[in-house]
N, C-alpha and C positions, 0 to 999 in steps of 0.2 A: 121238386119242391123248393120254394123260395124260403131262405133262412135269414133271419135277422140276428146278428151276433153282437152281444154286448160285452164290454171289457175284452176286446179282441186281442190285445197284446200284439205280439210279433207275428201271429198267424199260425201258430201250432194247431189250434182247433180248426182254423179255416182250411188248412191243407187237408186234414183228415175228413172234414165234412164234405169237401168237394170231391175227394177221392171216393167217398161213399156214394155220391150221386146227387147231393144237394147243391143248389146255387145260392149265391149271396144276394139278397136284396140290398143290404147295407151292413157295414161293420163300424161299430162305434168304439173309439179308444181316445183317451185324453192325452197320453204321452206322445210328444211330438216325434221323438226318434222312432217309436214303435209304429206310428202312422206312416212315417217315411219308409220303414221296412215293408209294411203292408202294400203300399203303393208300388214300391220297387219290385215286389213279388207278383204284381199283377192283380191284386185284389181290389175290389171297389164295388160301389162307391164307399169311400172311407169318410166317416164323420169324425173329424178331429175336434173333440170337445167332451163335455159332460153328458153322461147318459141321462141325466135329468132333463136335458133339453129335448123333450120328446118331439116338439115341432120340427126341429132341425133333422132329427132322425127320420121322421115321417116324410119330409120333403125329399130326402135322399132316397128313401126306399120306394117312393112312388105309390100310386093308388092300388096296385094289384095286391091281392091278399097275401098275408104272411103265413106260410105253412108251419113254420117252427121258429122258436126263439131259443138260442143258446146263450147262456149267461155264465161266464166265469167270474162271478161277483167277487170283489176283493176278499182275500182270505185272512188279512192281518187280524181281523176281529176274532178269529177262531184258531189261528195257528199257534202251535206250541212255541214257535220262535218269537211270538209277540207277547203282549200283555194280557191276552185272553179276556178282553173286555166284552166280547160278544155284542149284543144289541146296543150296549152303551158306547161302543166305538163309533166315532163319526164316519169312519171309512166303511161301515157295514153297508154293502151295496144291495142287500136283499130288498129293502123297501123300494128302491129305484127300479129293481127288476120287476117287482109286482106292478108298478106304475106302467111299465112298458107292456106287460101282459094285458093289463086292462085296456090300454090304448089300441093295441094291434090285434088282440083276440086271436092268437094263433091256435091252430089245431093241436099242436104239440109244444111241449116245453122240455128243454134239457138244461141242466145246471151242473156245474163242476166246482168242487171246493176241497179243501184239505180235510183229512179225517178228524181233525180237531172239532169239526162241526158236530160230531157225534158226542162230544164231551161237554161237561159243565164249562162255563157258567150258564145257568138258566135253561139247559136242555132246549136250545133255540130251534133245533131241527123239529123236535116233536111238538114243542109249544107254539111255534110261530110258522115255520116254513111249510110243514106238511098240512096244517089246517088252511093256510092261504091257498095252497094248490088244490086241496079237496073242495074248496069253495068255488073253484073255477074249472076243474076238469073232472071227468067221470072216473078216471083211473089214475092213481098216483103211486109212486114207489121210489126206492133208492137202492143203489148197490155200492159196495165198497170194493173197488177194483184195483189190482196191482198191475201197472203197465208192463212189468216184466213177464206177466202171465200171457201177454199178447205179442211178445217178440221184441219189446223195447229193452235195450241193454242197461236197464236201470230199475231198481225197486222204487216205485213211486206209487203210493197208495192214495187214491182219491175217491171222494164221495161223488157219485153220479146221481143226480136227481132226474126223474122223468115224470111226465104227466101227459095225458091225452085221452082220446075216446076209447082206447083199448089198452090192455096191458102190454108192456114190452118184455120180451124174453131176454134175460141177461146173456151177453155174448159168452159163448163157451170158451174157457181158457184153452189156449193152444200150446203153451210152453210151460215147462216145469216138470217136477218129479211126477212120474206116472202119466204124463200127457204125451200127445203125439210127437212133440219136439222138445228138446232141452231148452232151458233158458239161454238167451244170448248173452255171453259174457263180454267184459270190457276188452279182453284179448281179441275176440273176433271182430268187435266193432271198431277198434282203434289199431288193429294189427300189432298188438303188443305181445311179445313172446311170453309164454308161461314162466312163472318164477318171480313175477313182480306182484305188488300189492297196491290196492287203492284204499283211501280213507278220506273222510270229509273233515273239514276244519275251517276255522275263521282265517288263520294265518299260520305260517310255518312255526313261529315262535310260541304259539298257543298249544303247548304239548298236551295239556290236560283237556283241551277242547275238541280234539279230533276223535272221530269214532274209531272203533276197533278196525284194524287192517283186515281186508278181505282179499282173497286171491283174485287175480284178473280173469281167471276162467269163469268167475261168477258175475252177475250184474252188479253195477256200481251202486253206492248209496244214492239217496235222493239228491238230485241237482237242485240247488236253491239259489235265490238271489242274494242271500246273506252269507253264503259260505262258498268254498271251493272244493273241488275234488283233487286230491293229491295222488301222484303216482310215486311209488317207492320201489327202487331196485337196489339191492345191497344196502349201502348206506347213503344213497343219493335220493333226495326227495325233490320233486318239482310239481308245481301246480299245472293242471291241464290248461291248455289254451282255450279261448272262447270257442273256437271251431270244434275242439274236441268235446267240450261240454255240449255243444249243439248236437253232435253225433250221438251222444248218450241220451239226448232227448228224442232223437229220431228225426231231426230235421234233415232234409236233403242237403248235400254238400254245397249246392249252388244257392242256398237261401241267402238273399242279399241283406243281411243285417246292417242297419244304419245307426250312426251315432258314435259317441266315444266308447272306449273299451268298457268303462264302467256301465254305461247305458246298455251296451250290447249284452254284458253279463246279466244285467237285471232282466232284459227281455227274455234271455234264454232260461234263466232260473224260474221265471214266473209262468213259463209257457205250459201249454197242454201238449203232451206227446202226440204228434199227428196220428200215429197208429192207434192210440187209444181212442181218440176222437172218431177215427174212421170206423172202428168196431161199434161204437155207440151209434154213430150215424146209420150204419147198416141195420142195426137192430130197430131203429126208428122206422126206416123205410120198409123193412119187412112187415112191421106191425101196421104201417099205413096201407100196405097193399093187401092185408088180410081181409077176408070177407066172412 
């Protein structure tokens, strides 16, 4: 199945979707460093520009039908870390996603966003997004998934939107209490001995801004573009390196991030964990093959 990916970032979703069995017709991303990362990782064709330039995306994707669109439309409009302006935020990428759906008319749609999409202001999911999808697809739904439940060493809860000709079955969680496998902890992912702790924070001096420490035997807090994960052993605290943050997202060690350290951290913090995207992609292909 040929997939068009919007707001592709550094390739987290792309890795997972291709592992699941999809191929990319094109990937659209405006950030220059992230586009360099995508190209270095072997993805393409990469459209470096605005997702509103539908003609440029169409030229790159070619004339063959698009089986699925994946859109990780910007989350700042709905994130608790932002101003929560919702539809009033000029960075709200949902209308641009709808334009792409109307142009390419895919069989399936998949979307990913922060769980703040489920909250006010305006109940945007129920009031706008779901009606838009119902007007274009026979079956529509959404899930709230935690990446840690699928083997990612990080608690990262994301809303997954889906739409198509048939219902999708939610991927069965594989990790966690009462499940086949335990959660993957920071200690296992980063080879950190037990007895240390991790916590999230803006900077070391922001003592009131860091989250509660958690043992490294557990998954880490959410990796984000606006904060860091800190490792604490005894009285020594250090920020994890960009490569360590990438491991907590589930990127392969060889993923060729490009750009300055700040740009790389932004790419990692904004990414979709590849394993989460893979599980969702497999659910789509299973539904597509159903008769």
